[in-house]
Z-matrix of the N, CA and C atoms (Angstrom, degrees):
N
C 1 1.470
C 2 1.523 1 109.58
N 3 1.330 2 115.38 1 124.11
C 4 1.467 3 120.73 2 178.98
C 5 1.523 4 110.38 3 -115.74
N 6 1.316 5 114.71 4 146.34
C 7 1.463 6 121.34 5 178.89
C 8 1.520 7 109.36 6 -133.20
N 9 1.323 8 115.39 7 143.20
C 10 1.459 9 121.33 8 175.98
C 11 1.522 10 108.20 9 -110.10
N 12 1.319 11 115.73 10 115.32
C 13 1.459 12 121.75 11 179.78
C 14 1.523 13 107.41 12 -108.62
N 15 1.325 14 116.46 13 114.24
C 16 1.461 15 122.08 14 -173.17
C 17 1.525 16 110.47 15 -110.01
N 18 1.314 17 116.22 16 127.20
C 19 1.462 18 120.74 17 173.19
C 20 1.515 19 108.11 18 -109.36
N 21 1.325 20 117.30 19 121.62
C 22 1.462 21 120.01 20 -176.66
C 23 1.527 22 111.73 21 -85.28
N 24 1.332 23 114.81 22 145.72
C 25 1.454 24 120.93 23 178.57
C 26 1.513 25 109.58 24 178.94
N 27 1.310 26 116.15 25 -175.54
C 28 1.464 27 122.51 26 177.17
C 29 1.523 28 109.03 27 -116.67
N 30 1.333 29 116.45 28 140.73
C 31 1.461 30 119.85 29 177.81
C 32 1.525 31 109.57 30 -80.08
N 33 1.319 32 115.05 31 157.39
C 34 1.464 33 120.53 32 179.74
C 35 1.517 34 110.56 33 114.17
N 36 1.321 35 115.83 34 138.20
C 37 1.467 36 120.54 35 -175.32
C 38 1.520 37 112.16 36 -61.69
N 39 1.344 38 117.12 37 -26.22
C 40 1.469 39 118.94 38 -179.37
C 41 1.523 40 112.68 39 -68.01
N 42 1.352 41 116.41 40 -15.61
C 43 1.456 42 120.48 41 179.50
C 44 1.530 43 112.91 42 -100.59
N 45 1.327 44 117.42 43 -5.49
C 46 1.459 45 120.26 44 -178.13
C 47 1.529 46 110.98 45 -56.22
N 48 1.333 47 115.71 46 134.48
C 49 1.465 48 122.83 47 174.53
C 50 1.521 49 114.32 48 62.44
N 51 1.342 50 118.28 49 17.04
C 52 1.459 51 119.45 50 174.70
C 53 1.528 52 109.36 51 -81.80
N 54 1.326 53 115.23 52 163.97
C 55 1.467 54 120.30 53 179.50
C 56 1.533 55 110.60 54 -58.10
N 57 1.331 56 116.06 55 -42.46
C 58 1.461 57 121.20 56 -176.00
C 59 1.526 58 111.44 57 -65.00
N 60 1.335 59 117.28 58 -20.16
C 61 1.466 60 121.32 59 -176.79
C 62 1.523 61 113.46 60 -99.82
N 63 1.320 62 117.17 61 21.36
C 64 1.466 63 119.41 62 -177.18
C 65 1.535 64 111.05 63 -60.48
N 66 1.337 65 116.97 64 -29.48
C 67 1.469 66 119.84 65 177.48
C 68 1.518 67 111.70 66 -62.67
N 69 1.343 68 116.50 67 -41.18
C 70 1.464 69 120.53 68 176.21
C 71 1.526 70 110.21 69 -65.14
N 72 1.333 71 115.89 70 -44.98
C 73 1.470 72 121.51 71 -177.82
C 74 1.522 73 110.91 72 -56.62
N 75 1.322 74 114.94 73 -46.37
C 76 1.467 75 121.06 74 -178.26
C 77 1.530 76 111.31 75 -64.68
N 78 1.345 77 116.88 76 -44.49
C 79 1.466 78 119.10 77 -179.29
C 80 1.520 79 111.84 78 -68.60
N 81 1.337 80 117.01 79 -34.96
C 82 1.471 81 119.62 80 175.74
C 83 1.527 82 110.35 81 -58.91
N 84 1.332 83 115.98 82 -43.64
C 85 1.469 84 120.45 83 179.94
C 86 1.521 85 111.33 84 -66.96
N 87 1.328 86 116.69 85 -39.79
C 88 1.463 87 120.53 86 -179.91
C 89 1.525 88 110.43 87 -66.58
N 90 1.332 89 116.40 88 -41.22
C 91 1.467 90 120.31 89 178.83
C 92 1.523 91 110.72 90 -64.21
N 93 1.319 92 116.00 91 -42.57
C 94 1.466 93 120.39 92 179.79
C 95 1.523 94 110.73 93 -61.75
N 96 1.342 95 115.67 94 -44.27
C 97 1.470 96 120.12 95 179.25
C 98 1.521 97 111.33 96 -66.13
N 99 1.331 98 116.59 97 -24.40
C 100 1.469 99 121.63 98 -179.42
C 101 1.525 100 112.56 99 -94.36
N 102 1.347 101 116.00 100 4.97
C 103 1.476 102 121.62 101 -179.39
C 104 1.524 103 112.69 102 55.86
N 105 1.336 104 115.56 103 42.92
C 106 1.456 105 120.19 104 175.39
C 107 1.521 106 109.03 105 -129.35
N 108 1.319 107 116.64 106 160.26
C 109 1.469 108 120.38 107 -178.53
C 110 1.526 109 109.45 108 -128.39
N 111 1.319 110 115.38 109 155.65
C 112 1.460 111 121.27 110 -179.53
C 113 1.526 112 110.74 111 -84.84
N 114 1.332 113 114.69 112 142.46
C 115 1.468 114 121.73 113 174.17
C 116 1.524 115 107.83 114 -116.92
N 117 1.320 116 116.07 115 145.14
C 118 1.458 117 121.95 116 179.61
C 119 1.524 118 108.59 117 -78.01
N 120 1.334 119 116.59 118 108.76
C 121 1.460 120 121.65 119 -177.51
C 122 1.524 121 109.55 120 -125.63
N 123 1.306 122 116.33 121 -172.83
C 124 1.461 123 120.29 122 -177.02
C 125 1.526 124 110.78 123 -63.32
N 126 1.299 125 116.46 124 128.54
C 127 1.469 126 124.38 125 177.38
C 128 1.521 127 114.73 126 65.68
N 129 1.341 128 118.47 127 4.55
C 130 1.453 129 116.11 128 179.36
C 131 1.514 130 114.50 129 172.30
N 132 1.306 131 113.85 130 175.99
C 133 1.462 132 122.03 131 174.07
C 134 1.518 133 106.66 132 -96.87
N 135 1.320 134 115.53 133 126.24
C 136 1.458 135 121.13 134 -170.03
C 137 1.526 136 110.60 135 -125.54
N 138 1.316 137 115.81 136 137.46
C 139 1.462 138 122.40 137 173.75
C 140 1.525 139 107.68 138 -131.83
N 141 1.312 140 116.04 139 151.72
C 142 1.459 141 120.28 140 178.41
C 143 1.518 142 109.48 141 -123.97
N 144 1.308 143 114.44 142 141.86
C 145 1.460 144 119.52 143 173.28
C 146 1.519 145 107.37 144 -147.91
N 147 1.292 146 116.79 145 160.26
C 148 1.458 147 118.52 146 174.44
C 149 1.518 148 108.02 147 -127.20
N 150 1.309 149 113.19 148 139.75
C 151 1.458 150 120.28 149 -179.85
C 152 1.520 151 107.51 150 -126.97
N 153 1.306 152 116.01 151 113.35
C 154 1.468 153 122.95 152 179.10
C 155 1.533 154 111.77 153 47.13
N 156 1.324 155 114.74 154 50.44
C 157 1.456 156 119.81 155 173.82
C 158 1.512 157 116.00 156 86.07
N 159 1.308 158 117.62 157 -5.52
C 160 1.459 159 120.35 158 177.76
C 161 1.527 160 108.96 159 -102.89
N 162 1.321 161 116.10 160 134.08
C 163 1.455 162 121.19 161 -178.46
C 164 1.529 163 109.50 162 -92.28
N 165 1.322 164 116.17 163 126.18
C 166 1.456 165 121.85 164 179.18
C 167 1.523 166 109.23 165 -111.63
N 168 1.323 167 115.75 166 123.63
C 169 1.461 168 122.22 167 173.27
C 170 1.526 169 106.26 168 -99.01
N 171 1.328 170 117.12 169 116.24
C 172 1.462 171 121.59 170 178.88
C 173 1.527 172 107.88 171 -96.60
N 174 1.324 173 116.64 172 128.95
C 175 1.458 174 121.09 173 -174.57
C 176 1.520 175 112.12 174 -128.36
N 177 1.335 176 115.32 175 124.98
C 178 1.468 177 121.83 176 169.72
C 179 1.531 178 105.90 177 -113.16
N 180 1.343 179 117.84 178 101.00
C 181 1.467 180 119.81 179 -176.11
C 182 1.531 181 112.59 180 -57.72
N 183 1.336 182 115.37 181 141.03
C 184 1.467 183 120.50 182 177.46
C 185 1.523 184 110.86 183 -104.46
N 186 1.321 185 115.77 184 18.12
C 187 1.463 186 122.02 185 -174.67
C 188 1.525 187 112.41 186 -89.98
N 189 1.311 188 117.23 187 -2.16
C 190 1.472 189 123.66 188 -165.68
C 191 1.517 190 108.19 189 71.54
N 192 1.333 191 113.73 190 156.70
C 193 1.462 192 121.34 191 -169.24
C 194 1.528 193 113.61 192 -54.09
N 195 1.328 194 116.95 193 -45.74
C 196 1.468 195 119.36 194 -170.67
C 197 1.526 196 114.21 195 -75.99
N 198 1.344 197 117.88 196 1.23
C 199 1.471 198 121.26 197 174.17
C 200 1.534 199 111.18 198 -125.96
N 201 1.321 200 116.05 199 24.41
C 202 1.474 201 121.73 200 -176.20
C 203 1.523 202 113.32 201 -56.38
N 204 1.333 203 116.61 202 -31.98
C 205 1.460 204 120.06 203 -176.84
C 206 1.517 205 113.24 204 -61.32
N 207 1.340 206 117.20 205 -30.73
C 208 1.469 207 119.85 206 179.24
C 209 1.525 208 111.10 207 -60.92
N 210 1.327 209 115.37 208 -42.74
C 211 1.466 210 120.20 209 -179.78
C 212 1.528 211 110.98 210 -69.18
N 213 1.325 212 116.26 211 -43.41
C 214 1.468 213 120.14 212 -178.87
C 215 1.532 214 110.25 213 -61.79
N 216 1.320 215 116.39 214 -47.67
C 217 1.470 216 119.99 215 -178.85
C 218 1.526 217 111.16 216 -62.84
N 219 1.329 218 116.79 217 -44.24
C 220 1.464 219 120.30 218 -178.31
C 221 1.528 220 111.24 219 -60.21
N 222 1.327 221 117.48 220 -47.63
C 223 1.465 222 119.89 221 -176.30
C 224 1.523 223 112.79 222 -74.58
N 225 1.332 224 117.18 223 -28.32
C 226 1.470 225 119.02 224 171.46
C 227 1.525 226 109.73 225 -62.13
N 228 1.336 227 116.04 226 -45.35
C 229 1.469 228 119.99 227 -179.52
C 230 1.523 229 111.67 228 -69.99
N 231 1.315 230 116.94 229 -43.31
C 232 1.463 231 122.56 230 -177.71
C 233 1.527 232 111.14 231 -59.93
N 234 1.331 233 116.06 232 -42.60
C 235 1.469 234 120.89 233 -176.48
C 236 1.525 235 113.42 234 -100.01
N 237 1.366 236 114.75 235 2.22
C 238 1.477 237 120.36 236 -179.95
C 239 1.528 238 111.50 237 54.30
N 240 1.324 239 114.75 238 53.49
C 241 1.467 240 121.10 239 -178.68
C 242 1.531 241 108.95 240 -104.07
N 243 1.336 242 117.59 241 124.20
C 244 1.470 243 120.07 242 -179.73
C 245 1.532 244 111.32 243 -72.10
N 246 1.314 245 115.66 244 156.88
C 247 1.463 246 121.92 245 -176.41
C 248 1.529 247 112.49 246 -55.72
N 249 1.340 248 115.88 247 -36.76
C 250 1.473 249 118.44 248 -177.66
C 251 1.530 250 112.86 249 -69.23
N 252 1.327 251 116.95 250 -10.55
C 253 1.467 252 120.94 251 178.18
C 254 1.530 253 112.08 252 -104.80
N 255 1.331 254 116.16 253 19.20
C 256 1.464 255 121.64 254 178.96
C 257 1.527 256 109.14 255 -107.90
N 258 1.331 257 115.83 256 133.11
C 259 1.469 258 121.76 257 175.53
C 260 1.524 259 108.20 258 -129.21
N 261 1.337 260 116.29 259 125.69
C 262 1.459 261 122.14 260 -179.42
C 263 1.531 262 109.03 261 -109.34
N 264 1.323 263 116.09 262 127.87
C 265 1.468 264 121.26 263 179.48
C 266 1.526 265 107.79 264 -104.92
N 267 1.331 266 115.82 265 126.58
C 268 1.458 267 120.49 266 -169.07
C 269 1.532 268 111.25 267 -141.60
N 270 1.331 269 116.45 268 148.99
C 271 1.461 270 121.11 269 175.02
C 272 1.526 271 109.37 270 -74.19
N 273 1.342 272 116.63 271 149.81
C 274 1.458 273 120.39 272 -178.88
C 275 1.524 274 111.32 273 -140.35
N 276 1.328 275 115.24 274 118.65
C 277 1.465 276 121.48 275 179.41
C 278 1.526 277 112.65 276 -69.72
N 279 1.338 278 116.97 277 -25.08
C 280 1.459 279 120.60 278 -173.67
C 281 1.526 280 113.01 279 -78.90
N 282 1.331 281 116.92 280 -8.72
C 283 1.468 282 120.44 281 -178.41
C 284 1.528 283 110.10 282 -110.95
N 285 1.346 284 117.10 283 147.23
C 286 1.460 285 120.18 284 176.00
C 287 1.530 286 111.04 285 -61.54
N 288 1.309 287 116.24 286 157.01
C 289 1.468 288 120.87 287 -178.53
C 290 1.530 289 110.58 288 -55.46
N 291 1.319 290 115.46 289 124.97
C 292 1.463 291 120.90 290 176.80
C 293 1.513 292 114.77 291 89.24
N 294 1.342 293 118.35 292 -10.97
C 295 1.466 294 119.94 293 177.74
C 296 1.519 295 108.79 294 -72.10
N 297 1.325 296 116.37 295 143.87
C 298 1.462 297 121.99 296 -178.23
C 299 1.519 298 109.60 297 -122.60
N 300 1.326 299 116.24 298 140.26
C 301 1.460 300 119.63 299 176.17
C 302 1.516 301 109.18 300 -144.11
N 303 1.319 302 115.20 301 120.80
C 304 1.463 303 122.04 302 179.91
C 305 1.518 304 109.40 303 -98.28
N 306 1.337 305 116.65 304 130.71
C 307 1.459 306 121.23 305 179.12
C 308 1.523 307 109.62 306 -135.48
N 309 1.323 308 115.89 307 153.48
C 310 1.452 309 120.92 308 -179.49
C 311 1.516 310 113.95 309 -94.59
N 312 1.325 311 115.60 310 -9.45
C 313 1.461 312 120.87 311 -179.60
C 314 1.517 313 107.42 312 -170.06
N 315 1.315 314 116.47 313 178.80
C 316 1.455 315 119.30 314 176.01
C 317 1.510 316 112.41 315 141.18
N 318 1.323 317 114.95 316 178.58
C 319 1.459 318 120.62 317 -178.94
C 320 1.527 319 109.73 318 -75.11
N 321 1.331 320 114.85 319 170.10
C 322 1.464 321 118.46 320 178.74
C 323 1.526 322 111.81 321 -80.71
N 324 1.347 323 117.11 322 -10.45
C 325 1.465 324 120.35 323 178.09
C 326 1.524 325 112.83 324 59.07
N 327 1.332 326 116.29 325 25.98
C 328 1.452 327 119.39 326 -179.76
C 329 1.518 328 114.30 327 82.57
N 330 1.329 329 116.55 328 5.95
C 331 1.468 330 120.40 329 -178.39
C 332 1.525 331 109.58 330 -88.14
N 333 1.326 332 117.26 331 121.50
C 334 1.466 333 121.33 332 -174.66
C 335 1.522 334 113.37 333 -64.12
N 336 1.342 335 117.15 334 -33.19
C 337 1.456 336 120.22 335 178.30
C 338 1.523 337 111.49 336 -65.17
N 339 1.331 338 116.72 337 -48.38
C 340 1.467 339 121.01 338 178.99
C 341 1.521 340 110.76 339 -65.02
N 342 1.331 341 115.76 340 -37.26
C 343 1.465 342 120.73 341 -179.94
C 344 1.522 343 110.49 342 -60.70
N 345 1.326 344 116.88 343 -44.48
C 346 1.462 345 119.97 344 -178.07
C 347 1.527 346 111.55 345 -72.05
N 348 1.326 347 116.86 346 -36.16
C 349 1.469 348 119.61 347 176.81
C 350 1.532 349 109.68 348 -61.93
N 351 1.325 350 116.87 349 -45.39
C 352 1.464 351 120.76 350 -179.21
C 353 1.535 352 111.10 351 -62.84
N 354 1.335 353 116.66 352 -42.99
C 355 1.465 354 118.90 353 -178.60
C 356 1.527 355 111.16 354 -70.07
N 357 1.323 356 117.33 355 -34.19
C 358 1.472 357 120.76 356 -179.55
C 359 1.522 358 111.41 357 -73.17
N 360 1.331 359 116.24 358 -41.67
C 361 1.466 360 119.80 359 -178.55
C 362 1.526 361 112.10 360 -84.65
N 363 1.337 362 116.40 361 -15.77
C 364 1.454 363 120.36 362 179.90
C 365 1.513 364 113.85 363 76.23
N 366 1.328 365 117.36 364 20.70
C 367 1.462 366 121.00 365 -179.92
C 368 1.529 367 110.21 366 -159.50
N 369 1.330 368 115.03 367 153.65
C 370 1.469 369 120.07 368 172.49
C 371 1.531 370 110.17 369 -104.58
N 372 1.338 371 115.70 370 7.51
C 373 1.465 372 120.68 371 -177.51
C 374 1.522 373 111.94 372 -88.59
N 375 1.317 374 115.75 373 65.17
C 376 1.461 375 120.11 374 174.27
C 377 1.526 376 107.24 375 -136.75
N 378 1.339 377 115.46 376 150.21
C 379 1.464 378 120.14 377 -176.04
C 380 1.521 379 110.36 378 -71.13
N 381 1.329 380 115.14 379 137.62
C 382 1.466 381 119.75 380 174.73
C 383 1.522 382 109.35 381 -138.97
N 384 1.320 383 114.31 382 139.50
C 385 1.456 384 121.48 383 176.41
C 386 1.523 385 107.02 384 -107.64
N 387 1.313 386 115.43 385 111.64
C 388 1.454 387 120.92 386 -178.41
C 389 1.527 388 109.32 387 -90.20
N 390 1.315 389 115.43 388 126.54
C 391 1.466 390 122.48 389 -177.63
C 392 1.533 391 107.51 390 -110.69
N 393 1.316 392 115.92 391 116.12
C 394 1.459 393 120.90 392 -175.81
C 395 1.517 394 113.74 393 -65.04
N 396 1.344 395 115.11 394 132.40
C 397 1.473 396 120.03 395 177.01
C 398 1.528 397 111.20 396 -118.55
N 399 1.360 398 116.90 397 4.66
C 400 1.454 399 120.20 398 179.85
C 401 1.520 400 111.64 399 78.19
N 402 1.344 401 115.13 400 175.54
C 403 1.476 402 119.31 401 -179.99
C 404 1.526 403 111.03 402 -148.43
N 405 1.310 404 115.74 403 42.22
C 406 1.467 405 121.45 404 -176.71
C 407 1.531 406 110.74 405 -86.69
N 408 1.332 407 114.92 406 70.87
C 409 1.467 408 118.70 407 179.61
C 410 1.523 409 109.46 408 -140.88
N 411 1.317 410 115.61 409 152.77
C 412 1.450 411 121.06 410 179.00
C 413 1.518 412 111.48 411 -80.47
N 414 1.332 413 115.59 412 167.54
C 415 1.464 414 121.46 413 -179.18
C 416 1.525 415 110.17 414 -56.87
N 417 1.341 416 113.98 415 131.80
C 418 1.454 417 119.25 416 178.49
C 419 1.520 418 114.98 417 84.30
N 420 1.343 419 116.72 418 2.39
C 421 1.476 420 119.60 419 -176.62
C 422 1.520 421 113.34 420 -114.37
N 423 1.335 422 116.98 421 18.77
C 424 1.470 423 119.97 422 -177.19
C 425 1.524 424 111.95 423 -61.81
N 426 1.337 425 116.86 424 -44.41
C 427 1.471 426 119.76 425 -177.58
C 428 1.532 427 110.64 426 -62.03
N 429 1.339 428 116.28 427 -45.77
C 430 1.472 429 119.92 428 178.54
C 431 1.524 430 110.55 429 -60.22
N 432 1.339 431 115.77 430 -37.62
C 433 1.465 432 120.57 431 -178.06
C 434 1.527 433 111.14 432 -66.55
N 435 1.341 434 117.22 433 -51.99
C 436 1.466 435 119.21 434 -175.54
C 437 1.529 436 111.66 435 -68.80
N 438 1.328 437 117.00 436 -26.48
C 439 1.462 438 119.93 437 178.56
C 440 1.528 439 111.66 438 -93.26
N 441 1.331 440 116.10 439 7.70
C 442 1.464 441 120.93 440 175.48
C 443 1.519 442 110.05 441 -94.29
N 444 1.321 443 115.67 442 177.27
C 445 1.464 444 120.86 443 -178.80
C 446 1.530 445 110.72 444 -103.92
N 447 1.317 446 115.55 445 162.98
C 448 1.461 447 121.39 446 177.07
C 449 1.520 448 109.83 447 -73.38
N 450 1.339 449 116.59 448 145.85
C 451 1.463 450 118.07 449 172.99
C 452 1.528 451 108.65 450 -78.21
N 453 1.320 452 116.80 451 176.25
C 454 1.475 453 119.64 452 -171.61
C 455 1.523 454 112.97 453 -62.51
N 456 1.333 455 117.59 454 -37.66
C 457 1.468 456 120.38 455 179.31
C 458 1.533 457 110.20 456 -68.69
N 459 1.329 458 115.78 457 -44.12
C 460 1.459 459 120.10 458 179.31
C 461 1.524 460 110.63 459 -63.76
N 462 1.317 461 116.21 460 -37.34
C 463 1.456 462 120.76 461 -179.55
C 464 1.521 463 111.22 462 -60.21
N 465 1.328 464 116.23 463 -37.03
C 466 1.479 465 120.31 464 177.30
C 467 1.527 466 110.29 465 -62.85
N 468 1.338 467 116.01 466 -42.53
C 469 1.469 468 120.27 467 179.63
C 470 1.529 469 110.58 468 -64.44
N 471 1.327 470 116.03 469 -39.57
C 472 1.461 471 120.89 470 179.21
C 473 1.518 472 110.39 471 -65.24
N 474 1.324 473 116.49 472 -48.77
C 475 1.464 474 120.30 473 -178.33
C 476 1.521 475 111.75 474 -61.44
N 477 1.331 476 116.22 475 -35.17
C 478 1.466 477 120.13 476 179.44
C 479 1.527 478 111.33 477 -64.63
N 480 1.327 479 116.87 478 -28.04
C 481 1.460 480 120.34 479 -176.53
C 482 1.519 481 114.11 480 -95.12
N 483 1.319 482 117.48 481 -15.36
C 484 1.463 483 119.77 482 -178.41
C 485 1.527 484 110.80 483 -59.68
N 486 1.317 485 116.48 484 -40.65
C 487 1.473 486 120.34 485 178.45
C 488 1.524 487 110.75 486 -65.37
N 489 1.345 488 115.66 487 -38.34
C 490 1.468 489 119.80 488 177.74
C 491 1.522 490 110.77 489 -61.65
N 492 1.328 491 116.68 490 -39.00
C 493 1.463 492 119.92 491 177.92
C 494 1.523 493 110.14 492 -60.41
N 495 1.324 494 117.17 493 -39.46
C 496 1.461 495 120.62 494 176.13
C 497 1.519 496 111.70 495 -58.44
N 498 1.336 497 116.34 496 -40.56
C 499 1.464 498 120.98 497 178.09
C 500 1.529 499 110.61 498 -66.09
N 501 1.336 500 115.57 499 -39.17
C 502 1.465 501 120.18 500 179.81
C 503 1.527 502 110.19 501 -65.17
N 504 1.329 503 117.41 502 -42.72
C 505 1.463 504 121.28 503 179.04
C 506 1.531 505 109.80 504 -58.94
N 507 1.322 506 116.55 505 -48.28
C 508 1.470 507 120.08 506 -179.36
C 509 1.523 508 111.40 507 -63.57
N 510 1.335 509 116.17 508 -42.51
C 511 1.461 510 120.10 509 -179.98
C 512 1.527 511 111.20 510 -64.54
N 513 1.321 512 116.90 511 -39.52
C 514 1.468 513 121.43 512 177.40
C 515 1.525 514 110.04 513 -57.17
N 516 1.326 515 116.52 514 -41.50
C 517 1.465 516 121.03 515 -178.54
C 518 1.522 517 113.16 516 -74.44
N 519 1.339 518 117.33 517 -32.94
C 520 1.477 519 119.83 518 -176.01
C 521 1.515 520 113.51 519 -96.21
N 522 1.335 521 115.91 520 -44.75
C 523 1.466 522 120.10 521 -172.51
C 524 1.521 523 112.68 522 -98.08
N 525 1.327 524 117.22 523 -15.68
C 526 1.455 525 120.52 524 -178.56
C 527 1.520 526 112.36 525 92.25
N 528 1.311 527 115.29 526 168.53
C 529 1.464 528 121.73 527 -174.79
C 530 1.523 529 112.96 528 -64.85
N 531 1.332 530 117.63 529 -49.78
C 532 1.461 531 120.61 530 -173.77
C 533 1.525 532 111.90 531 -60.66
N 534 1.324 533 116.43 532 -47.98
C 535 1.469 534 119.32 533 -179.19
C 536 1.518 535 111.31 534 -66.47
N 537 1.325 536 116.94 535 -36.06
C 538 1.465 537 120.31 536 179.62
C 539 1.525 538 110.48 537 -68.07
N 540 1.332 539 117.21 538 -39.83
C 541 1.464 540 120.63 539 175.83
C 542 1.524 541 110.30 540 -61.74
N 543 1.325 542 116.60 541 -44.90
C 544 1.466 543 120.37 542 -179.90
C 545 1.521 544 111.59 543 -60.21
N 546 1.313 545 115.66 544 -40.17
C 547 1.465 546 119.60 545 -177.56
C 548 1.518 547 112.43 546 -72.99
N 549 1.325 548 117.08 547 -47.27
C 550 1.455 549 119.79 548 -169.43
C 551 1.525 550 114.92 549 -95.97
N 552 1.339 551 118.50 550 -22.98
C 553 1.464 552 119.42 551 179.41
C 554 1.522 553 112.34 552 -80.63
N 555 1.332 554 117.45 553 -2.61
C 556 1.463 555 120.47 554 -178.65
C 557 1.518 556 113.10 555 -105.16
N 558 1.330 557 116.72 556 5.28
C 559 1.458 558 118.62 557 -172.68
C 560 1.526 559 114.75 558 -77.46
N 561 1.341 560 116.80 559 -10.81
C 562 1.453 561 119.31 560 175.91
C 563 1.507 562 113.05 561 70.28
N 564 1.318 563 116.89 562 -148.27
C 565 1.465 564 121.49 563 -174.60
C 566 1.507 565 110.77 564 -63.40
N 567 1.319 566 115.42 565 133.65
C 568 1.448 567 120.07 566 -178.73
C 569 1.511 568 112.26 567 79.42
N 570 1.348 569 115.58 568 -14.04
C 571 1.450 570 119.21 569 177.59
C 572 1.504 571 109.22 570 -103.01
N 573 1.312 572 116.45 571 -135.17
C 574 1.451 573 118.17 572 -173.01
C 575 1.521 574 113.37 573 -92.92
N 576 1.320 575 117.73 574 -2.31
C 577 1.458 576 119.04 575 177.48
C 578 1.514 577 110.76 576 80.21
N 579 1.315 578 116.69 577 150.23
C 580 1.477 579 119.80 578 179.85
C 581 1.503 580 111.26 579 -85.67
N 582 1.305 581 115.72 580 148.66
C 583 1.470 582 121.00 581 -179.88
C 584 1.513 583 108.31 582 -79.84
């Protein structure tokens, strides 16, 4: 059993630790906890780990956010991973900082990475874990906000949830999407947030 776990973000040091790169941040932490490292490969940085007999391909696309679908499609085909075994981790302005929400399908919510994945794969029926980055910005300042960094208080909330994301990734691979949604989307404040 193979799974493709995708963390969305932009390559380049200027994007490190920004809100928009929370997908990269989360996968970096998961890889570190799994004692694996990323290698620069086609369309992205890729790491492999196995958890109780299941092979996990961790992918940080190097295509920039608005072409993320190219990387997802390539690695699905390369590793022969079915759509139901794909999980995309993405930043979400509509959720408070650190809130998590797992869904099996849905709109792109205005997110360019999800939009390109949906258009490339021809479906919105893929699992995505939305990681809240808040929306405390004035009119016309959305780009500056998402490409900015978390303040110290927000960073604590983010760090507290990074470990939870690791649990969600493992549960997705072992228990499946429905059971993982039931477990983690009901945790309320500080947990995965209500649907």
